[in-house]
C-alpha positions, 0 to 999 in steps of 0.5 A: 422544452422539457426539463427533468431532475431529481433530488434524494435525501438519505437519513442515518445515525452517526456516531455519538448521536444518541443520548440519554437512557437509550445510549447503552444499547448502542455502546454494547452493540444491541443497536448500532450506529451507521457508517456514512452513506456514499459520496454518490448514490445510485440504486437505492433498493441495493443500498437499502439491501446493504443497510446503507441508510435508515430511510430515503426520500427521492423526489423525481419531477419533469416539466414542459415549457413552450415559450416559457409557459408551462404546458405540462408537468409530472412527478414521482418517487417517494419513500424507501424505508429501511429496517432496524436490527437489534442484536444480542450476542450472535442473535438478531431481530430485524424489525420492518419499518412502518411507512407513512403515506407520502405527502405531495401537495399540488405544485406551485406554478409561477412565471416560467417555473414549477415547484414540486414538494414531497414529504416521506417518512415513517417509524421503526416498528421497534418499541421505543419507551420514552417520556413525554410531557403530557398524559400518560407521560410515557409512549412505547411507540417510536417517534416519526422521521421524515424529510420534506424536499422541494424541487423547482424546475425552470423554463431555461432548463435550471433545476433547484433542489432544497431540504425544506424540513426534517425531523430533528433526528437522525442525520439527513444528507441530500444528493443533487440530480447527479446523485452526488452529495450536495447538502446536509442538515447541520443539527441533530437533536436526539432528545427533541426527537425522543420527546415527540408527542404525536403526529400533530406537530409533524407534516402528517398533522399541521407542522413541519420542523424547520432544518439548518442546511449546510454545505457537504464537506470534501471527500478528503474530509470524509476520508479523515473523519473515518480515521479519527472515529474508527482508527486505532485512537479513540477521540474525545468527545466534547460538547459546547453550547452556542456562543462558546469558542472552540478555538481562538486565533493565535492560541497554541494547539496541536490536535485535530477536531471533527465536527460531529454535530452543529454549525461553527462560525469561522473568523480569520483576522476579524473577517468572516468566512463561510460557516462550517457544518458536520464532517468538517475537519478542523485545526490542520493548519496549526499543526503544519504552521507552527502550532498557533491556531489560525482562525477563531471558531465559535458554535453558532448552535450547540455543537459536538466535536471529536478531538484527536491528536494530529499524527493519526493522519499523515502530513501529506493529507493534512497539507492537501486539507490545508491547501483546500481551505486556503482556496475556500478562504481566497474565494470569500 
């Protein structure tokens, strides 16, 4: 029996993700944030030509099994690196990225399965002055970016894919064998990434960075997030530390929230529900059901949220979102 599958990560810079002294370059338009990638990914070269991501990692693998025993296997794919364009008025300069060699260790083989791992990444060629913690205390070279993907093929035809590790910046989205968005990194940390001292604490040295993975939000939530961030009303951006409550059940409220970064716990009547990651739209039920919050949301990690008035989204869309959240609650 032949089993084939693939997994792809796309990495991009979401709104409000850049911090510190480099942020003004994004604010005035010299550098730019990215539009969210599509819900389904296909031709990576075409998407790169449309400036649809900063870098991509695609892992494709096959395995042959006979009576549950692995008889052959192969792997392909690798890095697809984008470019960085800096603009000043009508003028622009594009910096071609520098790619590092893909890291693809020998596959792990078990009883009726084989597991492939691939790390891909690099850095932009654009100079990036930044402070580090050891002499000479300043680097001009941009930090490395990467993702580490794993793909396990089973003799019964199943395939499982995971995001095993990633640079703390930018945002990483993961697409399954069908090309549909399935997972995403829950946290970005621009400051930790900017403080990267060298390759020794990356997969090309001796260390990967663990990544907190969350499920993808719905297509309706992605549509609403665009309205919140790029509609006519500029949202308020708030940051909370781990352990702080964003809203509490029973409190009044008439605003919507878009979770930009981090992970939230959800509790209704003392019962825990699935955690929420970036892209989740929050608070619609209070708007539709009498103005009182119906859940307590607490930051499990440092988070950033965009807060906006509910009237920027029509009530029919809010009702569909609320119904979807009710169905999720009923399944837990």
